[in-house]
C-alpha positions, 0 to 999 in steps of 0.5 A, spaced: 142 449 379 146 455 381 150 458 376 156 462 377 156 469 375 162 473 372 166 474 366 170 469 362 177 470 360 175 471 353 170 476 354 176 480 359 181 479 353 176 482 348 174 488 353 182 489 354 183 489 346 178 494 345 180 499 351 188 499 348 185 500 341 181 506 344 187 509 348 192 508 342 187 512 338 186 518 343 193 522 342 192 522 334 185 525 334 187 530 340 193 532 336 188 533 330 183 537 334 188 541 337 191 543 330 185 545 327 183 549 333 190 553 333 188 554 325 181 557 327 184 561 332 189 564 328 185 566 322 179 569 327 184 573 331 188 575 325 182 577 321 179 581 327 186 585 328 186 587 320 179 589 321 180 593 327 186 596 324 182 599 318 177 601 323 182 605 328 185 608 322 178 611 320 176 613 327 183 616 329 185 619 323 192 617 323 195 611 319 195 604 323 199 598 321 198 591 321 204 587 322 206 580 321 214 578 323 215 572 319 222 571 323 219 571 330 212 568 327 208 573 331 202 578 328 198 584 330 197 591 330 203 595 331 204 598 338 199 592 341 201 585 344 203 581 338 200 574 338 204 568 336 203 563 330 203 556 332 209 552 329 204 547 326 202 553 321 205 556 315 204 563 314 206 567 307 205 574 306 205 578 299 205 586 300 206 591 295 207 585 290 213 582 293 212 575 296 216 575 303 221 570 305 221 567 312 226 572 314 221 578 312 217 583 316 210 584 312 206 590 314 200 593 311 198 600 312 191 602 313 190 610 312 185 615 315 181 615 308 179 608 308 185 605 303 190 601 305 197 599 302 194 592 300 197 585 300 195 578 302 197 573 308 196 566 307 195 561 313 196 554 311 195 547 315 200 542 314 195 538 311 195 543 305 189 546 306 189 554 308 186 561 307 188 567 304 186 574 307 186 579 302 186 587 303 184 591 297 189 597 296 184 602 294 178 601 299 182 597 305 176 592 305 178 585 308 176 578 304 178 571 305 178 565 300 180 558 301 187 556 298 187 550 294 191 544 296 
C-alpha cells in the first residue's frame, strides 16, 4: 500500500500559529535591544569625552569644558561635534552643587593642573535603572556608579 505524503491541516495551523507568535514578539524584542544599545553607546561616548577633556586640559595647559545641553539634548567637548542624547534616555546634571533643570546647560571645566569644577551626570533608562558619572572637583578623576531604580 502506498501512503500519501504531505501535512495535515492541523499541522499547518500549528506552524502558522507559532510563526504569528514569533512575528508578534520580534518588534518588542528589537525595541528593547535598540534602547539598550543606545544607553550603552551614550554612556561609553560620554565617559570617553569626559576623560578626553581632562587629558586634553593637562596636555595643552588650557582649560577644556565638557558640556551637556539639556534643552537641545546634546553633549560633548566644547568646540567639537556635539552628540545627541536619544529620546528614550533621561539625563540630569549636577554642577557646583546645583541640579539643572531640562532648560539648563551643564558645563564641567577641566583645569590644566588636573583638577576640575566637579559635578555629576545621571543617565537613566525608561525602566528606571541607570548610571551616574561623577567628576571629582579636586583631582578631576572620573568615576561611575549605578543608579538605584
